[in-house]
PDB file as gemmi writes it, atoms N, CA and C in Angstrom:
CRYST1    1.000    1.000    1.000  90.00  90.00  90.00 P 1                      
ATOM      1  N   MET A   1      97.961  98.336  80.190  1.00  0.00           N  
ATOM      2  CA  MET A   1      98.851  98.865  81.204  1.00  0.00           C  
ATOM      3  C   MET A   1      98.914  97.858  82.351  1.00  0.00           C  
ATOM      4  N   PRO A   2     100.089  97.338  82.656  1.00  0.00           N  
ATOM      5  CA  PRO A   2     100.204  96.342  83.729  1.00  0.00           C  
ATOM      6  C   PRO A   2     100.058  96.972  85.110  1.00  0.00           C  
ATOM      7  N   SER A   3      99.575  96.171  86.032  1.00  0.00           N  
ATOM      8  CA  SER A   3      99.523  96.635  87.418  1.00  0.00           C  
ATOM      9  C   SER A   3     100.869  96.344  88.076  1.00  0.00           C  
ATOM     10  N   ILE A   4     101.100  96.947  89.217  1.00  0.00           N  
ATOM     11  CA  ILE A   4     102.352  96.712  89.931  1.00  0.00           C  
ATOM     12  C   ILE A   4     102.077  95.850  91.157  1.00  0.00           C  
ATOM     13  N   GLN A   5     103.091  95.161  91.611  1.00  0.00           N  
ATOM     14  CA  GLN A   5     102.967  94.311  92.788  1.00  0.00           C  
ATOM     15  C   GLN A   5     103.497  95.085  93.992  1.00  0.00           C  
ATOM     16  N   LEU A   6     102.585  95.747  94.695  1.00  0.00           N  
ATOM     17  CA  LEU A   6     102.958  96.551  95.835  1.00  0.00           C  
ATOM     18  C   LEU A   6     101.783  96.584  96.796  1.00  0.00           C  
ATOM     19  N   ASP A   7     102.036  96.274  98.056  1.00  0.00           N  
ATOM     20  CA  ASP A   7     100.991  96.334  99.076  1.00  0.00           C  
ATOM     21  C   ASP A   7     100.862  97.773  99.530  1.00  0.00           C  
ATOM     22  N   THR A   8      99.843  98.464  99.026  1.00  0.00           N  
ATOM     23  CA  THR A   8      99.686  99.882  99.325  1.00  0.00           C  
ATOM     24  C   THR A   8      99.440 100.141 100.809  1.00  0.00           C  
ATOM     25  N   LYS A   9      98.935  99.160 101.536  1.00  0.00           N  
ATOM     26  CA  LYS A   9      98.706  99.335 102.977  1.00  0.00           C  
ATOM     27  C   LYS A   9     100.006  99.619 103.722  1.00  0.00           C  
ATOM     28  N   LYS A  10     101.121  99.100 103.199  1.00  0.00           N  
ATOM     29  CA  LYS A  10     102.415  99.306 103.851  1.00  0.00           C  
ATOM     30  C   LYS A  10     102.943 100.724 103.656  1.00  0.00           C  
ATOM     31  N   LEU A  11     102.367 101.466 102.716  1.00  0.00           N  
ATOM     32  CA  LEU A  11     102.809 102.831 102.469  1.00  0.00           C  
ATOM     33  C   LEU A  11     102.244 103.808 103.498  1.00  0.00           C  
ATOM     34  N   ILE A  12     101.138 103.461 104.115  1.00  0.00           N  
ATOM     35  CA  ILE A  12     100.506 104.349 105.091  1.00  0.00           C  
ATOM     36  C   ILE A  12     101.437 104.524 106.290  1.00  0.00           C  
ATOM     37  N   GLY A  13     101.672 105.777 106.642  1.00  0.00           N  
ATOM     38  CA  GLY A  13     102.568 106.104 107.750  1.00  0.00           C  
ATOM     39  C   GLY A  13     103.983 106.434 107.298  1.00  0.00           C  
ATOM     40  N   MET A  14     104.308 106.139 106.025  1.00  0.00           N  
ATOM     41  CA  MET A  14     105.638 106.472 105.499  1.00  0.00           C  
ATOM     42  C   MET A  14     105.676 107.934 105.098  1.00  0.00           C  
ATOM     43  N   ASP A  15     106.898 108.489 105.064  1.00  0.00           N  
ATOM     44  CA  ASP A  15     107.011 109.845 104.533  1.00  0.00           C  
ATOM     45  C   ASP A  15     106.873 109.776 103.013  1.00  0.00           C  
ATOM     46  N   GLU A  16     106.471 110.879 102.423  1.00  0.00           N  
ATOM     47  CA  GLU A  16     106.162 110.935 100.996  1.00  0.00           C  
ATOM     48  C   GLU A  16     107.337 110.526 100.120  1.00  0.00           C  
ATOM     49  N   VAL A  17     108.538 110.953 100.468  1.00  0.00           N  
ATOM     50  CA  VAL A  17     109.722 110.652  99.655  1.00  0.00           C  
ATOM     51  C   VAL A  17     109.994 109.150  99.630  1.00  0.00           C  
ATOM     52  N   ARG A  18     109.965 108.520 100.784  1.00  0.00           N  
ATOM     53  CA  ARG A  18     110.227 107.081 100.848  1.00  0.00           C  
ATOM     54  C   ARG A  18     109.149 106.293 100.107  1.00  0.00           C  
ATOM     55  N   ALA A  19     107.884 106.662 100.303  1.00  0.00           N  
ATOM     56  CA  ALA A  19     106.787 105.979  99.617  1.00  0.00           C  
ATOM     57  C   ALA A  19     106.923 106.138  98.101  1.00  0.00           C  
ATOM     58  N   SER A  20     107.265 107.336  97.653  1.00  0.00           N  
ATOM     59  CA  SER A  20     107.427 107.590  96.218  1.00  0.00           C  
ATOM     60  C   SER A  20     108.550 106.745  95.629  1.00  0.00           C  
ATOM     61  N   ARG A  21     109.642 106.609  96.364  1.00  0.00           N  
ATOM     62  CA  ARG A  21     110.759 105.777  95.888  1.00  0.00           C  
ATOM     63  C   ARG A  21     110.337 104.320  95.762  1.00  0.00           C  
ATOM     64  N   LEU A  22     109.632 103.810  96.757  1.00  0.00           N  
ATOM     65  CA  LEU A  22     109.176 102.411  96.696  1.00  0.00           C  
ATOM     66  C   LEU A  22     108.232 102.183  95.530  1.00  0.00           C  
ATOM     67  N   ILE A  23     107.344 103.120  95.295  1.00  0.00           N  
ATOM     68  CA  ILE A  23     106.413 103.000  94.172  1.00  0.00           C  
ATOM     69  C   ILE A  23     107.184 102.999  92.858  1.00  0.00           C  
ATOM     70  N   GLY A  24     108.152 103.897  92.732  1.00  0.00           N  
ATOM     71  CA  GLY A  24     108.965 103.953  91.517  1.00  0.00           C  
ATOM     72  C   GLY A  24     109.759 102.686  91.279  1.00  0.00           C  
ATOM     73  N   VAL A  25     110.355 102.131  92.323  1.00  0.00           N  
ATOM     74  CA  VAL A  25     111.121 100.885  92.194  1.00  0.00           C  
ATOM     75  C   VAL A  25     110.216  99.734  91.745  1.00  0.00           C  
ATOM     76  N   ALA A  26     108.967  99.762  92.189  1.00  0.00           N  
ATOM     77  CA  ALA A  26     108.012  98.714  91.806  1.00  0.00           C  
ATOM     78  C   ALA A  26     107.449  98.935  90.404  1.00  0.00           C  
ATOM     79  N   GLY A  27     107.823 100.054  89.761  1.00  0.00           N  
ATOM     80  CA  GLY A  27     107.356 100.318  88.403  1.00  0.00           C  
ATOM     81  C   GLY A  27     106.085 101.146  88.342  1.00  0.00           C  
ATOM     82  N   GLY A  28     105.738 101.774  89.439  1.00  0.00           N  
ATOM     83  CA  GLY A  28     104.516 102.558  89.483  1.00  0.00           C  
ATOM     84  C   GLY A  28     104.746 104.044  89.271  1.00  0.00           C  
ATOM     85  N   ILE A  29     103.643 104.752  89.152  1.00  0.00           N  
ATOM     86  CA  ILE A  29     103.632 106.200  88.989  1.00  0.00           C  
ATOM     87  C   ILE A  29     102.960 106.798  90.215  1.00  0.00           C  
ATOM     88  N   VAL A  30     103.561 107.821  90.798  1.00  0.00           N  
ATOM     89  CA  VAL A  30     103.022 108.472  91.992  1.00  0.00           C  
ATOM     90  C   VAL A  30     102.117 109.631  91.581  1.00  0.00           C  
ATOM     91  N   ASN A  31     100.988 109.735  92.258  1.00  0.00           N  
ATOM     92  CA  ASN A  31     100.054 110.831  92.021  1.00  0.00           C  
ATOM     93  C   ASN A  31      99.525 111.292  93.382  1.00  0.00           C  
ATOM     94  N   VAL A  32      99.880 112.496  93.789  1.00  0.00           N  
ATOM     95  CA  VAL A  32      99.372 113.035  95.058  1.00  0.00           C  
ATOM     96  C   VAL A  32      98.025 113.684  94.762  1.00  0.00           C  
ATOM     97  N   THR A  33      96.973 113.190  95.407  1.00  0.00           N  
ATOM     98  CA  THR A  33      95.621 113.698  95.160  1.00  0.00           C  
ATOM     99  C   THR A  33      95.197 114.755  96.165  1.00  0.00           C  
ATOM    100  N   ILE A  34      95.659 114.643  97.406  1.00  0.00           N  
ATOM    101  CA  ILE A  34      95.340 115.613  98.455  1.00  0.00           C  
ATOM    102  C   ILE A  34      96.597 115.845  99.278  1.00  0.00           C  
ATOM    103  N   ARG A  35      96.915 117.123  99.492  1.00  0.00           N  
ATOM    104  CA  ARG A  35      98.069 117.467 100.321  1.00  0.00           C  
ATOM    105  C   ARG A  35      97.592 118.417 101.420  1.00  0.00           C  
ATOM    106  N   ASP A  36      97.740 117.972 102.658  1.00  0.00           N  
ATOM    107  CA  ASP A  36      97.359 118.770 103.829  1.00  0.00           C  
ATOM    108  C   ASP A  36      95.929 119.299 103.734  1.00  0.00           C  
ATOM    109  N   GLY A  37      95.030 118.440 103.278  1.00  0.00           N  
ATOM    110  CA  GLY A  37      93.613 118.779 103.222  1.00  0.00           C  
ATOM    111  C   GLY A  37      93.158 119.496 101.968  1.00  0.00           C  
ATOM    112  N   PHE A  38      94.079 119.836 101.080  1.00  0.00           N  
ATOM    113  CA  PHE A  38      93.724 120.551  99.857  1.00  0.00           C  
ATOM    114  C   PHE A  38      93.792 119.611  98.653  1.00  0.00           C  
ATOM    115  N   PRO A  39      92.676 119.427  97.934  1.00  0.00           N  
ATOM    116  CA  PRO A  39      92.690 118.575  96.746  1.00  0.00           C  
ATOM    117  C   PRO A  39      93.541 119.190  95.638  1.00  0.00           C  
ATOM    118  N   LEU A  40      94.241 118.347  94.916  1.00  0.00           N  
ATOM    119  CA  LEU A  40      95.088 118.772  93.812  1.00  0.00           C  
ATOM    120  C   LEU A  40      94.478 118.330  92.489  1.00  0.00           C  
ATOM    121  N   VAL A  41      94.900 118.946  91.412  1.00  0.00           N  
ATOM    122  CA  VAL A  41      94.435 118.577  90.076  1.00  0.00           C  
ATOM    123  C   VAL A  41      95.008 117.210  89.726  1.00  0.00           C  
ATOM    124  N   VAL A  42      94.143 116.295  89.279  1.00  0.00           N  
ATOM    125  CA  VAL A  42      94.575 114.936  88.942  1.00  0.00           C  
ATOM    126  C   VAL A  42      93.938 114.498  87.625  1.00  0.00           C  
ATOM    127  N   ASN A  43      94.492 113.445  87.046  1.00  0.00           N  
ATOM    128  CA  ASN A  43      93.910 112.837  85.855  1.00  0.00           C  
ATOM    129  C   ASN A  43      92.728 111.970  86.257  1.00  0.00           C  
ATOM    130  N   THR A  44      91.775 111.828  85.356  1.00  0.00           N  
ATOM    131  CA  THR A  44      90.617 110.987  85.643  1.00  0.00           C  
ATOM    132  C   THR A  44      90.693 109.633  84.939  1.00  0.00           C  
ATOM    133  N   ASP A  45      91.740 109.408  84.143  1.00  0.00           N  
ATOM    134  CA  ASP A  45      91.886 108.102  83.511  1.00  0.00           C  
ATOM    135  C   ASP A  45      92.331 107.075  84.555  1.00  0.00           C  
ATOM    136  N   PHE A  46      92.011 105.828  84.320  1.00  0.00           N  
ATOM    137  CA  PHE A  46      92.318 104.770  85.287  1.00  0.00           C  
ATOM    138  C   PHE A  46      93.567 104.026  84.848  1.00  0.00           C  
ATOM    139  N   ARG A  47      94.566 103.973  85.707  1.00  0.00           N  
ATOM    140  CA  ARG A  47      95.808 103.234  85.432  1.00  0.00           C  
ATOM    141  C   ARG A  47      96.142 102.383  86.644  1.00  0.00           C  
ATOM    142  N   MET A  48      96.315 101.110  86.428  1.00  0.00           N  
ATOM    143  CA  MET A  48      96.614 100.191  87.528  1.00  0.00           C  
ATOM    144  C   MET A  48      98.032 100.358  88.060  1.00  0.00           C  
ATOM    145  N   ASN A  49      98.896 101.038  87.317  1.00  0.00           N  
ATOM    146  CA  ASN A  49     100.258 101.234  87.815  1.00  0.00           C  
ATOM    147  C   ASN A  49     100.435 102.605  88.486  1.00  0.00           C  
ATOM    148  N   ARG A  50      99.344 103.358  88.607  1.00  0.00           N  
ATOM    149  CA  ARG A  50      99.416 104.650  89.285  1.00  0.00           C  
ATOM    150  C   ARG A  50      98.931 104.475  90.722  1.00  0.00           C  
ATOM    151  N   ILE A  51      99.711 104.984  91.667  1.00  0.00           N  
ATOM    152  CA  ILE A  51      99.332 104.938  93.073  1.00  0.00           C  
ATOM    153  C   ILE A  51      99.007 106.359  93.513  1.00  0.00           C  
ATOM    154  N   ASN A  52      97.763 106.548  93.930  1.00  0.00           N  
ATOM    155  CA  ASN A  52      97.295 107.843  94.406  1.00  0.00           C  
ATOM    156  C   ASN A  52      97.574 107.952  95.900  1.00  0.00           C  
ATOM    157  N   LEU A  53      98.152 109.070  96.299  1.00  0.00           N  
ATOM    158  CA  LEU A  53      98.508 109.278  97.693  1.00  0.00           C  
ATOM    159  C   LEU A  53      97.794 110.500  98.257  1.00  0.00           C  
ATOM    160  N   GLU A  54      97.366 110.392  99.495  1.00  0.00           N  
ATOM    161  CA  GLU A  54      96.908 111.545 100.253  1.00  0.00           C  
ATOM    162  C   GLU A  54      97.967 111.792 101.321  1.00  0.00           C  
ATOM    163  N   ILE A  55      98.469 113.024 101.371  1.00  0.00           N  
ATOM    164  CA  ILE A  55      99.592 113.381 102.224  1.00  0.00           C  
ATOM    165  C   ILE A  55      99.147 114.395 103.276  1.00  0.00           C  
ATOM    166  N   LYS A  56      99.546 114.168 104.516  1.00  0.00           N  
ATOM    167  CA  LYS A  56      99.293 115.137 105.589  1.00  0.00           C  
ATOM    168  C   LYS A  56     100.596 115.314 106.358  1.00  0.00           C  
ATOM    169  N   ASN A  57     101.089 116.545 106.395  1.00  0.00           N  
ATOM    170  CA  ASN A  57     102.358 116.862 107.064  1.00  0.00           C  
ATOM    171  C   ASN A  57     103.502 115.968 106.586  1.00  0.00           C  
ATOM    172  N   GLY A  58     103.529 115.674 105.281  1.00  0.00           N  
ATOM    173  CA  GLY A  58     104.613 114.894 104.693  1.00  0.00           C  
ATOM    174  C   GLY A  58     104.482 113.388 104.840  1.00  0.00           C  
ATOM    175  N   ILE A  59     103.372 112.920 105.440  1.00  0.00           N  
ATOM    176  CA  ILE A  59     103.167 111.491 105.703  1.00  0.00           C  
ATOM    177  C   ILE A  59     101.977 110.976 104.886  1.00  0.00           C  
ATOM    178  N   VAL A  60     102.119 109.773 104.339  1.00  0.00           N  
ATOM    179  CA  VAL A  60     101.019 109.145 103.596  1.00  0.00           C  
ATOM    180  C   VAL A  60      99.940 108.715 104.583  1.00  0.00           C  
ATOM    181  N   VAL A  61      98.717 109.215 104.369  1.00  0.00           N  
ATOM    182  CA  VAL A  61      97.601 108.849 105.243  1.00  0.00           C  
ATOM    183  C   VAL A  61      96.571 107.976 104.532  1.00  0.00           C  
ATOM    184  N   LYS A  62      96.622 107.962 103.196  1.00  0.00           N  
ATOM    185  CA  LYS A  62      95.722 107.120 102.410  1.00  0.00           C  
ATOM    186  C   LYS A  62      96.371 106.887 101.062  1.00  0.00           C  
ATOM    187  N   CYS A  63      96.182 105.684 100.509  1.00  0.00           N  
ATOM    188  CA  CYS A  63      96.704 105.410  99.176  1.00  0.00           C  
ATOM    189  C   CYS A  63      95.873 104.318  98.524  1.00  0.00           C  
ATOM    190  N   TYR A  64      95.817 104.396  97.181  1.00  0.00           N  
ATOM    191  CA  TYR A  64      95.051 103.414  96.413  1.00  0.00           C  
ATOM    192  C   TYR A  64      95.513 103.432  94.969  1.00  0.00           C  
ATOM    193  N   ALA A  65      95.328 102.310  94.292  1.00  0.00           N  
ATOM    194  CA  ALA A  65      95.718 102.196  92.877  1.00  0.00           C  
ATOM    195  C   ALA A  65      94.648 102.810  92.009  1.00  0.00           C  
ATOM    196  N   GLY A  66      95.061 103.330  90.893  1.00  0.00           N  
ATOM    197  CA  GLY A  66      94.097 103.848  89.941  1.00  0.00           C  
ATOM    198  C   GLY A  66      94.524 105.094  89.370  1.00  0.00           C  
TER     199      GLY A  66                                                      
END                                                                             
């Protein structure tokens, strides 16, 4: 599985919709792991093209590949 070329640091502070679009354009898969403090069900397999997002009030507060 190839990794994507995307600086995840630039996603922090973006709204979820815009960040998701950028990830998709770069060939990645979006996975929201925490929304407004509540953990969500996620896969435990490791994929370099998946970007995990933590969302608070519709804004990305943390993100990482995997």
